[in-house]
Structure formats: structure tokens, C-alpha cells
KOLTI-351734 format. One record per atom (N, C-alpha, C): atom name; residue in three letters; x, y, z. Coordinates in Angstrom, 3 decimals. Layout:
+------+------+----------+----------+----------+
: atom : type :       px :       py :       pz :
+------+------+----------+----------+----------+
:   CA :  ALA :        X :        Y :        Z :
...
+------+------+----------+----------+----------+
END
This chain:
+------+------+----------+----------+----------+
: atom : type :       px :       py :       pz :
+------+------+----------+----------+----------+
:    N :  MET :    1.410 :   -5.718 :  -15.638 :
:   CA :  MET :    0.355 :   -4.134 :  -14.641 :
:    C :  MET :    0.386 :   -3.375 :  -13.959 :
:    N :  ASP :    0.561 :   -2.134 :  -14.584 :
:   CA :  ASP :    0.972 :   -1.094 :  -13.271 :
:    C :  ASP :   -0.341 :   -0.387 :  -12.768 :
:    N :  ARG :    0.323 :   -0.615 :  -11.595 :
:   CA :  ARG :   -0.489 :   -0.205 :  -10.374 :
:    C :  ARG :   -0.883 :    1.233 :  -10.411 :
:    N :  ARG :   -2.266 :    2.170 :  -10.465 :
:   CA :  ARG :   -2.341 :    3.244 :   -9.979 :
:    C :  ARG :   -2.006 :    3.810 :   -9.320 :
:    N :  VAL :   -2.112 :    5.449 :   -9.015 :
:   CA :  VAL :   -1.285 :    6.021 :   -7.959 :
:    C :  VAL :   -2.367 :    7.180 :   -7.563 :
:    N :  VAL :   -2.600 :    7.458 :   -6.510 :
:   CA :  VAL :   -3.302 :    8.355 :   -6.167 :
:    C :  VAL :   -2.588 :    9.755 :   -5.306 :
:    N :  GLU :   -2.690 :   10.942 :   -6.004 :
:   CA :  GLU :   -2.025 :   12.058 :   -5.168 :
:    C :  GLU :   -3.006 :   12.685 :   -4.386 :
:    N :  ILE :   -2.508 :   12.804 :   -2.825 :
:   CA :  ILE :   -3.412 :   13.115 :   -1.557 :
:    C :  ILE :   -2.919 :   14.206 :   -1.355 :
:    N :  ASP :   -4.306 :   15.470 :   -0.466 :
:   CA :  ASP :   -3.718 :   16.153 :   -0.323 :
:    C :  ASP :   -3.323 :   16.149 :    1.182 :
:    N :  PHE :   -3.293 :   17.243 :    1.939 :
:   CA :  PHE :   -2.808 :   17.066 :    3.571 :
:    C :  PHE :   -3.797 :   16.720 :    4.220 :
:    N :  TYR :   -4.994 :   16.784 :    4.082 :
:   CA :  TYR :   -6.297 :   16.037 :    4.854 :
:    C :  TYR :   -6.703 :   14.618 :    4.356 :
:    N :  GLY :   -6.207 :   13.849 :    3.734 :
:   CA :  GLY :   -6.017 :   12.797 :    3.181 :
:    C :  GLY :   -7.125 :   12.647 :    2.182 :
:    N :  LYS :   -7.813 :   13.998 :    1.581 :
:   CA :  LYS :   -8.375 :   13.825 :    0.346 :
:    C :  LYS :   -7.859 :   13.687 :   -0.702 :
:    N :  PRO :   -8.195 :   12.515 :   -1.993 :
:   CA :  PRO :   -7.806 :   12.198 :   -3.101 :
:    C :  PRO :   -7.737 :   13.678 :   -4.261 :
:    N :  ILE :   -6.514 :   14.052 :   -4.573 :
:   CA :  ILE :   -6.339 :   15.298 :   -5.840 :
:    C :  ILE :   -6.541 :   14.751 :   -7.312 :
:    N :  ALA :   -5.557 :   13.429 :   -7.157 :
:   CA :  ALA :   -5.464 :   13.180 :   -8.815 :
:    C :  ALA :   -5.580 :   11.648 :   -9.200 :
:    N :  LEU :   -5.679 :   11.289 :  -10.359 :
:   CA :  LEU :   -5.606 :    9.608 :  -10.125 :
:    C :  LEU :   -4.359 :    9.451 :  -11.332 :
:    N :  TYR :   -3.399 :    8.633 :  -11.554 :
:   CA :  TYR :   -2.713 :    8.528 :  -12.450 :
:    C :  TYR :   -2.610 :    7.239 :  -12.998 :
:    N :  ASN :   -2.132 :    6.548 :  -13.971 :
:   CA :  ASN :   -2.466 :    5.264 :  -14.379 :
:    C :  ASN :   -1.099 :    4.863 :  -13.887 :
:    N :  SER :   -0.107 :    5.095 :  -13.667 :
:   CA :  SER :    1.187 :    4.394 :  -13.638 :
:    C :  SER :    2.199 :    5.297 :  -12.591 :
:    N :  ILE :    3.118 :    4.801 :  -11.564 :
:   CA :  ILE :    4.121 :    6.062 :  -11.528 :
:    C :  ILE :    4.980 :    6.951 :  -12.316 :
:    N :  LYS :    5.231 :    6.283 :  -13.760 :
:   CA :  LYS :    5.448 :    7.000 :  -14.873 :
:    C :  LYS :    4.612 :    7.779 :  -15.271 :
:    N :  ASP :    3.554 :    7.954 :  -15.325 :
:   CA :  ASP :    2.475 :    8.659 :  -15.955 :
:    C :  ASP :    2.310 :   10.133 :  -14.938 :
:    N :  CYS :    2.408 :    9.173 :  -13.475 :
:   CA :  CYS :    2.354 :   10.523 :  -12.684 :
:    C :  CYS :    3.805 :   11.372 :  -12.587 :
:    N :  ALA :    4.803 :   10.456 :  -12.984 :
:   CA :  ALA :    6.123 :   11.467 :  -12.725 :
:    C :  ALA :    5.975 :   12.561 :  -13.990 :
:    N :  GLU :    5.620 :   12.081 :  -15.003 :
:   CA :  GLU :    5.436 :   13.059 :  -16.363 :
:    C :  GLU :    4.645 :   14.278 :  -15.933 :
:    N :  LYS :    3.187 :   13.751 :  -15.016 :
:   CA :  LYS :    2.394 :   14.859 :  -14.887 :
:    C :  LYS :    2.403 :   15.859 :  -14.016 :
:    N :  THR :    3.379 :   15.667 :  -12.938 :
:   CA :  THR :    3.551 :   16.341 :  -11.821 :
:    C :  THR :    5.241 :   16.705 :  -11.658 :
:    N :  GLY :    5.979 :   16.276 :  -12.643 :
:   CA :  GLY :    7.312 :   16.728 :  -12.736 :
:    C :  GLY :    8.694 :   16.121 :  -11.791 :
:    N :  PHE :    7.719 :   15.287 :  -11.000 :
:   CA :  PHE :    8.626 :   14.747 :   -9.586 :
:    C :  PHE :    9.214 :   13.302 :  -10.143 :
:    N :  PRO :   10.775 :   13.109 :  -10.030 :
:   CA :  PRO :   10.986 :   11.741 :  -10.335 :
:    C :  PRO :   10.416 :   10.880 :   -9.895 :
:    N :  VAL :   10.857 :    9.643 :  -11.039 :
:   CA :  VAL :   10.048 :    8.197 :  -10.705 :
:    C :  VAL :   10.444 :    7.751 :   -9.413 :
:    N :  GLY :   11.709 :    7.941 :   -9.345 :
:   CA :  GLY :   12.221 :    7.232 :   -8.055 :
:    C :  GLY :   11.846 :    7.744 :   -6.653 :
:    N :  ALA :   11.330 :    9.086 :   -6.738 :
:   CA :  ALA :   10.876 :    9.892 :   -5.527 :
:    C :  ALA :    9.580 :    9.164 :   -5.461 :
:    N :  ILE :    9.141 :    9.257 :   -6.777 :
:   CA :  ILE :    7.318 :    9.053 :   -6.413 :
:    C :  ILE :    7.308 :    7.204 :   -5.992 :
:    N :  LYS :    8.197 :    6.752 :   -6.340 :
:   CA :  LYS :    7.997 :    5.097 :   -5.961 :
:    C :  LYS :    8.112 :    4.667 :   -4.828 :
:    N :  ARG :    9.441 :    5.549 :   -4.361 :
:   CA :  ARG :    9.888 :    5.717 :   -2.393 :
:    C :  ARG :    8.730 :    6.050 :   -1.783 :
:    N :  CYS :    8.211 :    6.813 :   -2.189 :
:   CA :  CYS :    6.480 :    7.481 :   -1.406 :
:    C :  CYS :    5.257 :    6.483 :   -1.557 :
:    N :  VAL :    5.146 :    6.034 :   -2.556 :
:   CA :  VAL :    4.112 :    4.815 :   -2.706 :
:    C :  VAL :    4.490 :    3.734 :   -2.106 :
:    N :  GLU :    5.874 :    3.275 :   -1.835 :
:   CA :  GLU :    6.468 :    1.985 :   -0.914 :
:    C :  GLU :    7.040 :    2.406 :    0.394 :
:    N :  GLY :    6.512 :    3.897 :    1.012 :
:   CA :  GLY :    6.612 :    4.136 :    2.194 :
:    C :  GLY :    8.067 :    4.210 :    2.679 :
:    N :  HIS :    8.815 :    4.294 :    1.789 :
:   CA :  HIS :    9.989 :    4.686 :    2.174 :
:    C :  HIS :   10.521 :    6.475 :    2.185 :
:    N :  GLN :    9.207 :    6.937 :    1.579 :
:   CA :  GLN :    9.909 :    8.642 :    1.887 :
:    C :  GLN :    8.334 :    8.840 :    2.102 :
:    N :  TYR :    7.864 :   10.180 :    3.274 :
:   CA :  TYR :    6.734 :   10.461 :    3.905 :
:    C :  TYR :    5.918 :   11.321 :    2.392 :
:    N :  ASP :    6.750 :   11.795 :    1.776 :
:   CA :  ASP :    6.187 :   13.047 :    0.945 :
:    C :  ASP :    7.152 :   13.257 :   -0.256 :
:    N :  ILE :    6.449 :   14.437 :   -1.179 :
:   CA :  ILE :    7.676 :   15.091 :   -2.208 :
:    C :  ILE :    7.122 :   16.506 :   -2.168 :
:    N :  TYR :    7.729 :   17.423 :   -1.638 :
:   CA :  TYR :    7.574 :   18.610 :   -1.186 :
:    C :  TYR :    6.324 :   19.279 :   -0.971 :
:    N :  GLY :    5.647 :   18.226 :   -0.052 :
:   CA :  GLY :    4.354 :   18.482 :    0.596 :
:    C :  GLY :    3.632 :   17.731 :   -0.133 :
:    N :  ARG :    3.560 :   17.179 :   -1.023 :
:   CA :  ARG :    2.565 :   16.129 :   -1.651 :
:    C :  ARG :    2.577 :   14.595 :   -1.410 :
:    N :  PHE :    1.764 :   14.325 :   -1.201 :
:   CA :  PHE :    1.582 :   12.549 :   -0.983 :
:    C :  PHE :    0.755 :   11.820 :   -2.071 :
:    N :  PHE :    1.601 :   11.233 :   -2.111 :
:   CA :  PHE :    1.219 :    9.674 :   -3.162 :
:    C :  PHE :    1.523 :    8.385 :   -2.800 :
:    N :  LYS :    0.102 :    7.372 :   -2.942 :
:   CA :  LYS :    0.128 :    6.157 :   -2.762 :
:    C :  LYS :   -0.401 :    5.209 :   -3.752 :
:    N :  TYR :   -0.498 :    3.703 :   -3.831 :
:   CA :  TYR :   -1.155 :    3.069 :   -4.469 :
:    C :  TYR :   -2.850 :    3.185 :   -4.746 :
:    N :  GLU :   -3.336 :    2.651 :   -5.122 :
:   CA :  GLU :   -5.273 :    2.859 :   -4.843 :
:    C :  GLU :   -5.387 :    1.452 :   -4.495 :
:    N :  VAL :   -5.961 :    1.953 :   -3.530 :
:   CA :  VAL :   -6.742 :    0.203 :   -2.988 :
:    C :  VAL :   -7.659 :   -0.188 :   -3.956 :
:    N :  THR :   -7.197 :   -1.725 :   -4.100 :
:   CA :  THR :   -8.398 :   -2.468 :   -5.100 :
:    C :  THR :   -9.111 :   -3.386 :   -4.394 :
:    N :  ALA :  -10.138 :   -3.903 :   -4.692 :
:   CA :  ALA :  -10.561 :   -5.079 :   -4.221 :
:    C :  ALA :   -9.759 :   -6.442 :   -4.157 :
:    N :  THR :   -8.701 :   -6.590 :   -5.380 :
:   CA :  THR :   -8.074 :   -7.768 :   -4.796 :
:    C :  THR :   -7.004 :   -7.215 :   -3.972 :
:    N :  ASP :   -6.593 :   -6.221 :   -3.645 :
:   CA :  ASP :   -5.770 :   -5.791 :   -2.227 :
:    C :  ASP :   -6.406 :   -6.170 :   -1.331 :
:    N :  LEU :   -7.323 :   -5.980 :   -1.302 :
:   CA :  LEU :   -8.071 :   -5.976 :    0.139 :
:    C :  LEU :   -8.456 :   -7.618 :    0.182 :
:    N :  ARG :   -8.723 :   -8.484 :   -0.741 :
:   CA :  ARG :   -8.992 :   -9.943 :   -0.454 :
:    C :  ARG :   -7.724 :  -10.495 :    0.066 :
:    N :  LYS :   -6.727 :  -10.044 :   -0.771 :
:   CA :  LYS :   -5.387 :  -10.473 :   -0.276 :
:    C :  LYS :   -4.724 :  -10.465 :    1.382 :
:    N :  ALA :   -5.356 :   -9.013 :    1.875 :
:   CA :  ALA :   -5.275 :   -8.464 :    2.957 :
:    C :  ALA :   -6.045 :   -9.586 :    3.908 :
:    N :  ARG :   -7.423 :   -9.999 :    2.977 :
:   CA :  ARG :   -8.027 :  -10.732 :    4.644 :
:    C :  ARG :   -7.690 :  -11.964 :    4.459 :
:    N :  VAL :   -7.337 :  -12.667 :    3.377 :
:   CA :  VAL :   -6.493 :  -14.119 :    3.368 :
:    C :  VAL :   -5.193 :  -14.316 :    4.314 :
:    N :  GLN :   -4.480 :  -13.389 :    4.133 :
:   CA :  GLN :   -3.196 :  -12.955 :    4.878 :
:    C :  GLN :   -3.630 :  -12.925 :    6.535 :
:    N :  ALA :   -4.456 :  -12.196 :    7.040 :
:   CA :  ALA :   -5.187 :  -12.312 :    8.215 :
:    C :  ALA :   -5.654 :  -13.784 :    8.691 :
:    N :  ALA :   -6.336 :  -14.069 :    8.127 :
:   CA :  ALA :   -6.568 :  -15.555 :    8.071 :
:    C :  ALA :   -5.850 :  -16.428 :    8.410 :
:    N :  HIS :   -4.867 :  -16.354 :    7.546 :
:   CA :  HIS :   -3.707 :  -16.972 :    7.580 :
:    C :  HIS :   -2.878 :  -17.077 :    9.173 :
:    N :  ARG :   -2.937 :  -15.692 :    9.514 :
:   CA :  ARG :   -1.900 :  -15.618 :   10.613 :
:    C :  ARG :   -2.824 :  -16.021 :   11.850 :
:    N :  GLN :   -4.241 :  -15.485 :   11.371 :
:   CA :  GLN :   -5.074 :  -16.445 :   13.235 :
:    C :  GLN :   -4.853 :  -17.940 :   13.044 :
:    N :  ALA :   -4.934 :  -18.379 :   11.832 :
:   CA :  ALA :   -4.866 :  -19.754 :   12.254 :
:    C :  ALA :   -3.739 :  -20.199 :   12.261 :
:    N :  GLU :   -2.389 :  -19.526 :   12.123 :
:   CA :  GLU :   -1.163 :  -20.370 :   12.820 :
:    C :  GLU :   -1.247 :  -19.640 :   14.271 :
:    N :  ARG :   -2.074 :  -19.064 :   14.881 :
:   CA :  ARG :   -2.346 :  -18.436 :   15.782 :
:    C :  ARG :   -2.796 :  -19.354 :   16.928 :
:    N :  LYS :   -3.726 :  -19.715 :   16.127 :
:   CA :  LYS :   -4.455 :  -20.667 :   16.666 :
:    C :  LYS :   -3.518 :  -22.314 :   17.137 :
:    N :  LEU :   -2.993 :  -22.875 :   16.070 :
:   CA :  LEU :   -1.937 :  -23.859 :   15.742 :
:    C :  LEU :   -1.346 :  -23.607 :   16.923 :
:    N :  LYS :   -0.542 :  -22.555 :   17.015 :
:   CA :  LYS :    0.294 :  -22.510 :   18.373 :
:    C :  LYS :   -0.558 :  -22.675 :   19.679 :
:    N :  GLU :   -1.344 :  -22.172 :   19.970 :
:   CA :  GLU :   -2.065 :  -22.469 :   20.782 :
:    C :  GLU :   -2.733 :  -23.720 :   21.194 :
:    N :  TRP :   -2.729 :  -24.520 :   20.289 :
:   CA :  TRP :   -3.377 :  -26.011 :   20.230 :
:    C :  TRP :   -1.935 :  -26.735 :   20.627 :
:    N :  ASP :   -0.506 :  -26.553 :   19.891 :
:   CA :  ASP :    0.620 :  -27.084 :   19.909 :
:    C :  ASP :    0.788 :  -27.135 :   21.708 :
:    N :  LYS :    0.782 :  -25.863 :   22.241 :
:   CA :  LYS :    1.146 :  -25.484 :   23.938 :
:    C :  LYS :    0.027 :  -26.432 :   24.783 :
:    N :  PHE :   -1.224 :  -26.649 :   24.003 :
:   CA :  PHE :   -1.692 :  -27.463 :   25.167 :
:    C :  PHE :   -1.703 :  -28.785 :   25.313 :
:    N :  PHE :   -1.085 :  -29.296 :   23.911 :
:   CA :  PHE :   -1.159 :  -30.868 :   23.876 :
:    C :  PHE :   -0.065 :  -31.167 :   24.377 :
:    N :  LYS :    1.175 :  -30.103 :   24.113 :
:   CA :  LYS :    2.377 :  -30.614 :   24.930 :
:    C :  LYS :    2.576 :  -30.987 :   26.605 :
:    N :  ASP :    1.996 :  -30.048 :   26.622 :
:   CA :  ASP :    1.662 :  -29.897 :   28.865 :
:    C :  ASP :    1.218 :  -31.370 :   29.015 :
+------+------+----------+----------+----------+
END
């Protein structure tokens, strides 16, 4: 399943939504590799145009679960220090 790509203006407002990186490349004329580097954060922009992956509810749920796991790991480390002393 391809992730959707959002083109963003300088002020952070969405300009266009594309169904995939390939679709974005076909419609904008930019190389697929450059768009991929941009959405993955390895490249800032392409001639002043910004591209990011669309954030979905699934992405937000994954981020929430990962944050909960990190918090639980920190608590376990604190407890380990408490009981080792």
C-alpha cells in the first residue's frame, strides 16, 4: 500500500495531495528519488517546495503505543535502581 504525499507551501499549508510518491513525481515533474528523500527527512525541500507523508490515524496510534512503551521502560529502569540499592 502506497502512502499518500502532501505538498506543503512555505507557511505549512497543504497545496496538493498525491496518492503516492510516483504519482507526485508524475504530476510535479520532480524525480522520485528527490521526493522520497524529502518525505523521509533526508532532504529539506525541492526548489522551495516541501513534501511530507500524510499523517493517518494509524500513524498516530503507533506513535502513542511507542511512547507508552518508552515510558514503561523508563519506569522499569527507575524501579531497578531502587531495588538494587
